[in-house]
C-alpha positions as CSV (number, residue, x, y, z in Angstrom):
1,X,62.9,-29.2,75.6
2,X,61.3,-26.2,77.3
3,X,64.8,-24.9,78.2
4,X,66.0,-25.3,74.6
5,X,62.9,-23.4,73.4
6,X,63.5,-20.6,75.9
7,X,67.2,-20.4,74.9
8,X,66.2,-20.3,71.2
9,X,63.8,-17.4,71.9
10,X,66.5,-15.6,73.9
11,X,69.0,-16.0,71.1
12,X,66.4,-14.8,68.5
13,X,65.8,-11.7,70.5
14,X,69.5,-11.0,70.9
15,X,70.0,-11.6,67.2
16,X,67.2,-9.2,66.3
17,X,68.5,-6.6,68.6
18,X,72.0,-6.8,67.2
19,X,70.6,-6.5,63.6
20,X,68.5,-3.4,64.7
21,X,71.7,-1.9,66.2
22,X,73.6,-2.6,63.0
23,X,71.3,-0.6,60.7
24,X,72.6,2.6,59.2
25,X,70.9,5.6,60.7
26,X,70.8,9.4,59.9
27,X,70.0,12.5,61.9
28,X,66.7,14.3,61.1
29,X,68.5,17.1,59.2
30,X,70.0,14.6,56.9
31,X,66.7,13.5,55.2
32,X,64.5,13.7,52.2
33,X,63.6,17.2,50.9
34,X,66.9,18.7,52.2
35,X,69.0,21.3,50.5
36,X,72.7,20.6,50.2
37,X,75.3,23.2,49.6
38,X,76.3,23.5,46.0
39,X,79.9,23.1,44.6
40,X,81.1,21.7,48.0
41,X,82.3,18.7,49.8
42,X,79.0,18.3,51.7
43,X,79.1,16.2,54.8
44,X,76.8,13.3,55.3
45,X,76.9,11.6,58.7
46,X,75.1,9.2,61.1
47,X,75.4,6.0,63.0
48,X,75.8,2.3,62.3
49,X,77.4,-0.8,63.6
50,X,81.1,-0.2,64.6
51,X,83.4,-0.6,61.5
52,X,80.4,-1.4,59.2
53,X,81.0,-0.8,55.5
54,X,78.3,0.6,53.3
55,X,77.9,2.6,50.1
56,X,76.5,6.0,49.2
57,X,75.1,6.5,45.7
58,X,74.1,10.1,44.6
59,X,72.0,10.4,41.5
60,X,73.9,13.4,40.3
61,X,77.1,11.4,39.7
62,X,78.1,8.0,38.3
63,X,80.6,6.9,41.0
64,X,79.6,5.4,44.3
65,X,81.2,6.3,47.6
66,X,82.3,3.6,50.1
67,X,82.2,4.4,53.8
68,X,83.5,2.6,56.8
69,X,82.1,3.5,60.2
70,X,84.3,4.4,63.1
71,X,84.7,1.9,66.0
72,X,82.4,4.2,68.0
73,X,79.5,3.4,65.7
74,X,79.5,6.9,64.1
75,X,80.3,7.6,60.5
76,X,81.0,10.7,58.4
77,X,81.4,11.1,54.6
78,X,82.3,14.0,52.3
79,X,80.2,14.0,49.1
80,X,81.0,16.2,46.1
81,X,78.0,18.3,45.1
82,X,77.4,19.9,41.7
83,X,76.1,23.3,40.8
84,X,72.6,24.1,41.8
85,X,69.9,21.8,40.7
86,X,67.7,18.8,41.4
87,X,65.6,17.1,42.6
88,X,68.1,14.2,43.3
89,X,68.2,11.1,45.3
90,X,70.8,9.6,47.7
91,X,70.8,5.9,48.3
92,X,72.7,4.6,51.4
93,X,73.0,0.8,51.3
94,X,74.2,-1.0,54.4
95,X,74.5,-4.6,55.4
96,X,71.1,-4.6,57.1
97,X,69.1,-1.8,55.5
98,X,68.9,0.6,52.6
99,X,68.0,4.3,53.0
100,X,66.7,6.3,50.0
101,X,66.6,10.1,50.4
102,X,64.4,11.7,47.8
103,X,63.6,15.1,46.4
104,X,67.0,16.6,47.4
105,X,67.9,20.0,46.0
106,X,71.4,21.5,45.6
107,X,71.7,25.2,46.3
108,X,72.7,27.7,49.0
109,X,72.2,26.8,52.7
110,X,72.1,29.4,55.5
111,X,71.6,29.2,59.2
112,X,69.1,31.8,60.7
113,X,69.8,32.2,64.4
114,X,69.4,34.4,67.4
115,X,66.6,35.4,69.8
116,X,63.0,36.6,69.3
117,X,63.5,39.0,66.5
118,X,64.9,36.2,64.4
119,X,62.4,33.7,65.6
120,X,59.5,36.1,65.0
121,X,57.1,34.8,62.3
122,X,53.6,35.4,60.9
123,X,54.0,39.2,60.9
124,X,51.6,41.3,58.8
125,X,54.3,41.3,56.0
126,X,54.3,37.5,56.1
127,X,50.5,37.4,56.1
128,X,50.5,39.5,53.0
129,X,53.1,37.1,51.5
130,X,51.1,33.9,52.2
131,X,48.8,33.8,49.1
132,X,51.8,33.6,46.8
133,X,54.3,31.9,49.1
134,X,54.4,28.4,47.6
135,X,57.9,27.8,46.4
136,X,59.5,24.3,46.4
137,X,62.9,25.9,45.7
138,X,62.9,27.5,49.2
139,X,63.0,25.0,52.0
140,X,63.0,25.3,55.8
141,X,64.4,23.2,58.7
142,X,63.5,24.4,62.2
143,X,65.7,23.0,65.0
144,X,63.5,21.9,67.9
145,X,64.1,23.9,71.2
146,X,66.0,21.7,73.7
147,X,68.9,22.2,76.0
148,X,71.7,20.0,77.2
149,X,74.7,20.2,79.6
150,X,76.8,18.3,77.1
151,X,77.2,18.4,73.3
152,X,74.5,16.3,71.5
153,X,74.5,14.4,68.2
154,X,70.7,14.6,67.6
155,X,68.6,17.7,66.9
156,X,65.0,17.1,65.9
157,X,63.3,18.8,63.0
158,X,62.0,18.3,59.5
159,X,62.8,19.7,56.0
160,X,59.7,21.3,54.5
161,X,59.0,23.3,51.3
162,X,57.8,26.9,51.6
163,X,54.1,27.3,51.5
164,X,51.3,29.0,53.4
165,X,51.3,26.5,56.3
166,X,55.1,26.3,56.8
167,X,55.8,30.0,56.3
168,X,53.5,30.9,59.1
169,X,55.9,29.2,61.6
170,X,59.2,30.3,60.1
171,X,61.5,33.3,60.8
172,X,60.1,36.3,58.9
173,X,63.6,37.9,58.6
174,X,65.1,34.6,57.5
175,X,62.4,34.1,54.9
176,X,62.7,37.5,53.3
177,X,66.5,37.0,53.3
178,X,66.2,33.6,51.6
179,X,63.6,34.9,49.1
180,X,65.8,37.7,48.0
181,X,68.8,35.3,47.5
182,X,66.6,32.9,45.5
183,X,65.4,35.8,43.2
184,X,68.9,37.1,42.6
185,X,70.8,33.8,42.4
186,X,68.1,31.7,40.8
187,X,69.1,28.7,42.9
188,X,67.4,26.6,45.6
189,X,67.7,28.0,49.1
190,X,67.8,26.0,52.3
191,X,67.2,27.9,55.6
192,X,67.9,26.3,58.9
193,X,66.3,28.2,61.8
194,X,67.8,27.7,65.2
195,X,66.5,30.5,67.4
196,X,65.0,31.0,70.9
197,X,63.2,34.0,72.3
198,X,64.9,36.1,75.0
199,X,68.2,34.2,74.9
200,X,71.6,35.9,75.8
201,X,74.6,35.2,73.6
202,X,76.3,33.1,76.3
203,X,73.8,30.3,75.8
204,X,74.7,30.0,72.1
205,X,78.4,29.2,72.6
206,X,80.4,26.5,74.3
207,X,80.8,27.1,78.1
208,X,84.6,26.7,77.8
209,X,84.7,29.9,75.7
210,X,83.0,31.8,78.5
211,X,85.1,30.2,81.1
212,X,88.3,31.1,79.2
213,X,88.0,34.9,80.0
214,X,87.4,36.5,83.4
215,X,85.3,39.3,81.8
216,X,83.0,36.9,80.1
217,X,82.9,34.6,83.0
218,X,81.9,37.4,85.4
219,X,79.3,38.7,83.0
220,X,77.7,35.3,82.6
221,X,77.1,35.0,86.3
222,X,74.6,37.9,86.0
223,X,72.3,36.2,83.5
224,X,68.7,36.6,84.8
225,X,66.9,33.4,85.9
226,X,63.6,33.4,84.0
227,X,61.1,30.7,83.1
228,X,60.9,31.0,79.4
229,X,64.5,30.0,78.6
230,X,67.6,28.3,80.1
231,X,70.1,30.5,81.9
232,X,73.5,28.8,81.7
233,X,76.2,29.2,79.0
234,X,76.4,26.5,76.4
235,X,73.0,24.9,77.1
236,X,71.5,25.9,73.7
237,X,74.7,25.5,71.8
238,X,75.1,21.9,73.0
239,X,71.6,20.9,71.8
240,X,70.7,23.3,68.9
241,X,74.0,24.2,67.2
242,X,76.5,21.4,67.9
243,X,74.2,18.6,66.5
244,X,73.9,20.4,63.1
245,X,77.5,21.4,62.9
246,X,78.4,18.7,60.4
247,X,76.0,20.3,57.9
248,X,77.7,22.2,55.1
249,X,76.5,25.7,54.9
250,X,77.1,29.0,53.0
251,X,76.9,31.2,56.0
252,X,74.9,32.4,59.0
253,X,72.6,35.4,59.7
254,X,72.0,36.5,63.3
255,X,69.6,38.7,65.1
256,X,70.3,38.9,68.8
257,X,71.6,41.3,71.5
258,X,68.6,42.5,73.4
259,X,69.3,39.7,76.0
260,X,72.7,41.1,76.7
261,X,72.0,44.9,77.1
262,X,72.5,44.7,80.9
263,X,76.0,43.2,80.3
264,X,77.0,45.1,77.2
265,X,80.6,45.6,78.2
266,X,81.4,42.0,77.6
267,X,79.4,41.5,74.4
268,X,82.1,42.0,71.8
269,X,84.2,39.3,73.4
270,X,81.3,36.9,73.8
271,X,79.9,37.5,70.3
272,X,83.2,37.1,68.4
273,X,84.1,34.2,70.6
274,X,80.8,32.6,69.6
275,X,81.5,33.1,65.9
276,X,85.0,31.7,66.3
277,X,83.6,28.6,68.1
278,X,81.0,28.0,65.5
279,X,83.4,28.2,62.6
280,X,85.8,25.9,64.4
281,X,83.1,23.3,65.1
282,X,81.6,23.5,61.6
283,X,85.2,23.4,60.2
284,X,84.1,26.2,57.9
285,X,85.2,29.8,57.7
286,X,81.7,30.9,56.7
287,X,80.5,34.6,56.6
288,X,78.5,35.8,59.6
289,X,76.1,38.7,59.0
290,X,74.1,40.2,61.8
291,X,71.5,42.8,62.8
292,X,72.2,45.6,65.2
293,X,69.5,45.8,67.9
294,X,66.7,48.3,67.4
295,X,66.1,51.4,69.6
296,X,63.9,50.6,72.6
297,X,63.0,52.1,75.9
298,X,65.2,50.0,78.2
299,X,65.1,50.5,81.9
300,X,68.7,51.8,82.1
301,X,69.9,54.7,80.1
302,X,72.5,53.8,77.4
303,X,71.9,50.0,77.7
304,X,71.0,49.9,74.0
305,X,73.7,52.4,73.0
306,X,76.5,50.5,74.7
307,X,75.3,47.2,73.2
308,X,75.1,48.7,69.7
309,X,78.6,50.1,70.2
310,X,79.9,46.5,71.0
311,X,78.1,45.2,67.9
312,X,79.7,47.9,65.7
313,X,83.1,47.1,67.1
314,X,82.5,43.4,66.2
315,X,82.7,44.5,62.5
316,X,86.5,44.3,62.9
317,X,86.1,40.5,63.2
318,X,86.8,38.8,59.8
319,X,84.0,38.0,57.4
320,X,81.3,39.8,59.3
321,X,78.7,42.4,58.2
322,X,76.1,44.4,60.1
323,X,72.7,45.8,59.3
324,X,71.6,49.0,61.1
325,X,67.8,49.4,61.5
326,X,67.3,52.6,63.4
327,X,65.0,53.7,60.6
328,X,62.8,50.6,60.7
329,X,61.4,51.0,64.1
330,X,57.7,51.8,64.4
331,X,57.5,52.1,68.2
332,X,60.3,52.4,70.7
333,X,58.1,50.8,73.3
334,X,58.1,47.6,71.2
335,X,61.2,45.5,71.4
336,X,60.1,43.6,68.3
337,X,60.0,45.9,65.2
338,X,57.4,44.6,62.9
339,X,59.3,45.4,59.7
340,X,61.2,42.2,59.0
341,X,61.0,42.6,55.2
342,X,63.7,45.3,55.1
343,X,65.8,43.5,57.7
344,X,65.9,40.4,55.5
345,X,66.5,42.5,52.3
346,X,69.4,44.3,53.9
347,X,71.0,41.1,55.2
348,X,70.5,39.6,51.7
349,X,72.3,42.6,50.1
350,X,75.3,42.1,52.3
351,X,75.4,38.4,51.3
352,X,74.9,39.2,47.6
353,X,77.7,41.7,47.6
354,X,80.2,40.0,50.0
355,X,79.6,36.3,49.6
356,X,78.2,36.1,46.0
357,X,80.2,39.0,44.6
358,X,77.3,40.7,42.9
359,X,78.0,44.2,41.6
360,X,76.4,46.2,44.5
361,X,78.2,49.4,45.4
362,X,79.3,49.4,49.0
363,X,77.2,52.4,50.1
364,X,74.1,50.5,48.9
365,X,74.6,47.7,51.5
366,X,77.0,49.2,54.1
367,X,75.8,51.8,56.5
368,X,77.8,55.0,56.9
369,X,80.4,54.4,59.5
370,X,82.2,57.1,61.6
371,X,85.9,57.2,60.5
372,X,87.5,60.3,62.1
373,X,87.0,63.8,63.4
374,X,88.8,67.1,63.1
375,X,88.3,70.2,65.3
376,X,88.5,73.5,63.5
377,X,87.4,77.0,64.7
378,X,85.1,75.8,67.4
379,X,83.5,73.2,65.2
380,X,84.0,69.5,64.6
381,X,84.2,68.0,61.2
382,X,83.0,64.4,61.0
383,X,84.2,62.0,58.3
384,X,82.6,58.7,57.3
385,X,83.1,55.5,55.3
386,X,80.4,54.3,53.0
387,X,79.1,57.7,52.1
388,X,81.0,58.8,49.0
389,X,78.0,60.6,47.5
390,X,77.2,62.5,50.6
391,X,74.2,62.5,52.9
392,X,70.5,63.4,53.0
393,X,67.8,64.0,55.5
394,X,64.6,62.0,55.4
395,X,61.2,62.9,56.8
396,X,59.6,66.3,57.7
397,X,62.4,67.5,59.9
398,X,64.7,70.0,58.0
399,X,67.5,69.8,60.5
400,X,69.6,66.7,61.2
401,X,68.7,65.1,64.5
402,X,70.5,63.0,67.2
403,X,73.9,64.9,67.1
404,X,75.3,66.0,70.5
405,X,78.5,67.8,71.1
406,X,80.6,68.4,74.3
407,X,83.7,70.1,75.6
408,X,86.0,68.9,78.3
409,X,83.3,69.2,80.9
410,X,81.6,66.2,79.3
411,X,78.3,68.0,79.2
412,X,76.6,67.1,75.9
413,X,74.4,69.6,74.2
414,X,72.3,69.4,71.0
415,X,74.5,70.3,68.0
416,X,73.9,72.5,65.1
417,X,74.5,70.4,62.0
418,X,75.8,71.4,58.6
419,X,75.9,68.7,55.9
420,X,78.6,68.7,53.3
421,X,79.2,66.1,50.6
422,X,82.4,64.8,52.2
423,X,81.6,65.5,55.9
424,X,79.2,66.6,58.5
425,X,80.0,69.7,60.6
426,X,78.7,70.0,64.1
427,X,78.9,72.8,66.6
428,X,77.2,74.6,69.5
429,X,77.6,78.3,70.3
430,X,77.9,77.6,74.0
431,X,80.9,75.3,73.4
432,X,84.0,77.2,72.3
433,X,86.4,74.2,72.5
434,X,84.5,71.1,71.5
435,X,86.2,67.7,72.0
436,X,83.5,65.0,71.5
437,X,80.5,64.1,69.5
438,X,77.7,61.5,70.0
439,X,75.2,60.5,67.4
440,X,72.1,58.4,68.1
441,X,74.0,57.3,71.2
442,X,70.9,56.5,73.4
443,X,68.4,53.8,73.9
444,X,65.9,55.3,71.5
445,X,67.9,57.3,69.0
446,X,66.4,57.3,65.6
447,X,68.2,59.8,63.4
448,X,66.9,61.2,60.1
449,X,70.4,61.3,58.4
450,X,71.2,58.8,55.7
451,X,73.7,58.3,52.9
452,X,72.5,59.1,49.5
453,X,71.8,55.4,48.9
454,X,69.2,55.5,51.7
455,X,71.0,53.7,54.6
456,X,71.1,55.3,58.1
457,X,74.3,56.4,59.8
458,X,75.6,53.8,62.3
459,X,75.2,55.2,65.9
460,X,78.5,56.2,67.4
461,X,80.4,58.3,69.9
462,X,83.9,59.8,69.5
463,X,84.7,59.7,73.2
464,X,85.5,56.9,75.6
465,X,84.3,58.5,78.7
466,X,82.9,56.2,81.4
467,X,79.2,55.9,81.4
468,X,77.5,55.1,84.7
469,X,73.9,54.2,84.1
470,X,71.2,54.0,86.7
471,X,67.9,52.1,86.2
472,X,64.9,54.3,85.6
473,X,61.8,53.3,87.7
């Protein structure tokens, strides 16, 4: 009798365990209070018993979706979403359990990623914002900081509404970006923060991308080993990007690069390789808008300039846009400019113009970009895109700054600058036969020349001469 009792207890435990395994489960990002991408085939996903059949009922439509789990125990479903609105519910009814997701909004969803300047929160601008920050139509999800050697299915976090408490801990640049989109589009905004201070780009992409190219592979071997972050390619991607890659989004904003200045020569390959890998994994050709790093007193001359150059070159990659912030720096000894309001607004203007097709003239959201040069009578004429109405000088200086000019001897001297509506003319009386110009091409260059719409000229150089930099101690 005792043996039968023990057997019955054992079978009861096994049965309870099997029932527990059979329940339908969801990742944290797929939860109540989330924002789903409007007018899309939004992906829902999770785990259940292998081959289990269950239903998904969305309150915004009359039909019910039927789902069958894969034999691996994972499941995925595409759900048609309407135009922006809510709140809605989603009811997932399985054999052993029912999940009801409540207070769901439909709107625009963006990922906010990068290193410390994206992660930076609770700035003075945010503190000024706090008293009037409560807005249930702006919601945040912050991906917990973890690493993994292999791609993971689970990323921890929680969807929350914007208010004084939650805003203190969320990306300042991301918030101001999202607030501007909400104001202009009048739809709910979901912001997913996945950022980690001090991280180089290699950590944010699959290791096989880095391994596929000798230049990237060699550069990655020189990642500094520090205590405040991981140091191997793919570790953050596996745990903080891959697990959310089923989530349907409108696009990504990115603020990173400081962690790669010592290996700038490989940045364009690594950065565009990362964008390609993300788009492939998300199965979405989403826009990717990023911030060029700010002027800062790096140890090695030209570290920042060379990284900025790589970021500018990355604009040739499809569906990208870049914000230049040389005018937003308050102190070149601070790697974290405090003005995140204008960073967010400039990112939002790119998205409003390029993604949402708002009627914003290109010079109002695209920085002047060097196009070509012509040498004439000992002077160099410089021509630019995104400055059809000409240029202006801001600040107390009456003369344009940060222009250098050189002859074949590669000795750069300060240039005399003449601003015309369609071009900028530079010269130096000591150089009879000029061949090259550099503009703000240094670690701390902050020029006072803008297009008439108020955006600073993108730093550039017309030469491709080798730069051998030595650390300053």
